[in-house]
Backbone as a ProteinNet text record, in pm:
[ID]
protein_1_A
[PRIMARY]
MECLLIHGLQDIYYAEQQIPKALPKMIDKAREGAGPRLLGAKRRR
[TERTIARY]
-1229.9	-1120.7	-1171	-1282.9	-1340.5	-1374.3	-1421.4	-1457.2	-1333.7	-1221.3	-1096.4	-1056.8	-1070	-1037.7	-1128.3	-1255.5	-1351.3	-1318.7	-1291.8	-1258.7	-1128.5	-1031.5	-905.7	-926	-1007.6	-1036.8	-1113.9	-1204.3	-1278.4	-1184.1	-1089	-991.7	-907.5	-863.5	-782.7	-864.2	-987.7	-1075.3	-1095.8	-1122.2	-1142.7	-1017.3	-901.3	-775.8	-753.9	-783.2	-766.5	-861.6	-978.3	-1074.8	-1029.9	-955	-910	-788.9	-710.7	-588.2	-615.4	-710.4	-733.3	-776.2	-841.1	-883.2	-765.5	-677.3	-567.7	-444.9	-423.1	-300.8	-278.5	-377.7	-353	-310.3	-369.6	-331.4	-188.7	-151.8	-16.3	86.3	53.7	144.1	162.5	51.7	60.7	146.9	126.8	205.7	353.1	382.6	521.9	586.3	512.3	565.9	589.1	497.3	512	636.2	656.3	767.9	901.9	904.9	1031.5	1066.2	969.5	991.1	1107.3	1107.6	1217	1353.2	1358	1486.3	1539	1450.1	1494.1	1538.6	1465.1	1504.2	1638.8	1663.4	1791.5	1904.5	1881.2	1984.7	2019.3	1920.9	1946.7	2026.8	2000.2	2068	2214.3	2243.9	2380.8	2471.9	2418.3	2502.5	2563.2
-2163.6	-2069.5	-1926.2	-1896.4	-1762.3	-1727.3	-1827	-1807.1	-1766.6	-1827.7	-1793.7	-1649.4	-1606.8	-1470.1	-1371.8	-1402.1	-1313.7	-1303.5	-1415.3	-1412.9	-1337.8	-1353.1	-1280.9	-1131.8	-1090.3	-947.1	-892.2	-972.2	-929.3	-910.3	-1000.3	-989	-863	-835.5	-715.9	-590.2	-589.3	-473.9	-450.4	-558.1	-546.3	-490.2	-541.8	-495.6	-347.5	-304.8	-163.9	-74.9	-125.6	-48.5	-35.7	-131.6	-130	-39.7	-14.4	64.9	204.6	281.4	415.7	412.3	305.9	294.7	259.4	173.5	123.1	213.9	287.9	365.5	467.7	546.2	641	571.8	457.2	383.1	332	285.1	234.3	346.6	464	578.6	618.1	622.7	657.5	557.4	429.4	325.9	337.6	366.9	381.1	501.3	609	728	702.1	631.5	599.9	514.3	415.6	323.9	383	466.1	519	652.9	720.2	853.8	866.3	793.6	809.2	771.9	670.5	629.6	737.2	794	898.1	1022.8	1057.8	1175.2	1154.6	1034.9	1004.1	1008.5	962.3	963.7	1105.9	1193	1331.5	1401.9	1370.6	1436.1	1392.8	1270.7	1219.6	1282.2	1336.7	1392.4	1524
-1994.1	-2012	-1997.8	-2058.1	-2049.7	-1904.8	-1830.9	-1690.8	-1608.6	-1638	-1568.4	-1596.3	-1719.1	-1756.2	-1682.4	-1677.6	-1610.6	-1462.2	-1398	-1255.1	-1230.1	-1318	-1304.9	-1316	-1412	-1428.8	-1308.7	-1254	-1135.5	-1016.8	-1001.3	-892.4	-907.5	-1028.3	-1053.6	-1026.5	-1071.3	-1049.2	-899.6	-826.1	-681.3	-613.7	-651.8	-592.9	-621.7	-742.7	-777.8	-697.9	-666.4	-588.3	-442.2	-393.2	-254.4	-232.2	-334.7	-321.1	-263.8	-316.7	-260.3	-114.4	-71.7	67.6	157.7	110.5	193.2	191.8	86.3	71.7	183.3	223.1	332.1	462.3	491.4	611.9	600.1	482.7	461.5	477	426.2	436.4	582.2	657.2	799.5	875.4	849.4	917.2	881.5	757.1	714.7	783.3	795.1	861.8	1009.8	1073.4	1216.1	1239.6	1155.1	1173.5	1136	1034	984.3	1048.9	1105.5	1158.2	1253.8	1364.7	1461.3	1403.4	1320.8	1262	1167.9	1087.6	994.7	1068.9	1172.8	1249.7	1316.7	1368.7	1431.3	1332.1	1211.5	1108.9	1069.3	1063.4	1026.4	1136.2	1259.9	1371.4	1379.3	1338.4	1347.4	1243.3	1139.5	1030.3	1066
[MASK]
+++++++++++++++++++++++++++++++++++++++++++++

């Protein structure tokens, strides 16, 4: 049981360490995908 807890905490720690690395890429991808649609919506108003 203790081993499961330790592995779970290690997984959470690893995931938290990856967030700062992945977040800028995710933001860029979101901007690329949403950019033209958002601009088109603003122009139609």
